[in-house]
C-alpha positions as CSV (number, residue, x, y, z in Angstrom):
1,M,-22.6,-44.3,19.6
2,T,-20.4,-45.0,16.6
3,K,-21.5,-44.6,13.0
4,D,-21.8,-48.4,12.7
5,E,-23.8,-48.7,15.9
6,A,-26.2,-46.0,14.8
7,E,-26.7,-47.6,11.4
8,Q,-27.5,-51.0,13.1
9,L,-30.0,-49.3,15.4
10,V,-31.7,-47.8,12.4
11,V,-31.8,-51.2,10.6
12,K,-33.3,-52.9,13.6
13,A,-35.9,-50.2,14.1
14,V,-37.0,-50.2,10.4
15,S,-37.0,-54.0,10.3
16,L,-39.3,-54.1,13.3
17,A,-41.6,-51.7,11.4
18,I,-41.4,-54.0,8.4
19,A,-42.4,-57.0,10.5
20,R,-45.6,-55.2,11.4
21,D,-46.4,-53.9,7.9
22,G,-46.7,-56.4,5.1
23,A,-46.8,-53.6,2.4
24,S,-43.5,-52.0,3.3
25,G,-41.3,-53.7,0.8
26,G,-39.1,-55.9,3.0
27,V,-35.8,-54.2,2.5
28,V,-33.9,-51.4,4.3
29,R,-31.9,-48.7,2.6
30,T,-29.8,-46.3,4.6
31,V,-28.0,-43.1,3.6
32,T,-25.3,-41.6,5.8
33,I,-24.3,-38.0,5.1
34,N,-21.3,-36.5,6.8
35,S,-18.1,-34.5,6.1
36,E,-16.6,-37.5,4.3
37,G,-19.5,-37.6,1.8
38,V,-22.5,-39.8,1.2
39,T,-22.7,-43.5,1.9
40,R,-25.6,-45.7,0.8
41,N,-26.3,-49.2,2.1
42,F,-28.8,-51.8,1.1
43,Y,-30.0,-54.6,3.4
44,P,-32.1,-57.3,1.7
45,G,-34.9,-58.8,3.6
46,D,-33.1,-62.1,4.2
47,T,-30.4,-60.4,6.2
48,L,-32.8,-58.5,8.5
49,P,-33.6,-59.7,12.1
50,L,-36.6,-62.1,12.4
51,W,-38.6,-60.3,15.0
52,H,-41.2,-63.0,15.3
53,D,-38.4,-65.3,16.7
54,E,-37.0,-62.7,19.0
55,V,-40.0,-60.9,20.5
56,E,-42.5,-62.7,22.6
57,A,-46.1,-61.7,22.1
58,H,-47.5,-59.7,25.0
59,D,-51.1,-58.7,25.6
60,S,-52.1,-59.5,22.1
61,L,-55.7,-60.4,21.1
62,L,-54.5,-64.1,20.6
63,D,-53.1,-64.1,24.2
64,T,-56.4,-62.9,25.5
65,L,-58.5,-65.4,23.5
66,N,-56.2,-68.3,24.4
67,A,-56.3,-67.5,28.2
68,S,-58.4,-69.9,30.3
69,N,-59.9,-66.9,32.2
70,P,-59.5,-63.9,29.8
71,E,-58.9,-60.5,31.3
72,P,-59.6,-57.3,29.4
73,M,-56.7,-56.2,27.3
74,S,-54.5,-53.6,28.9
75,T,-54.2,-50.1,27.4
């Protein structure tokens, strides 16, 4: 994995956590430390992936309530 690929993986992971936590601030800040020095990057909320558009709900409480014949939620 390249440095850029690793950074994008971190940004996606943190943005997914942000989507699930309304008190997280809504931005991502990364710091890369290597032999070349320190690199800081800032990703404002309007540039982060919109997970609600990309990830389909699965086994959520709403799915269970909206089902015509609800099954117990899986664990």
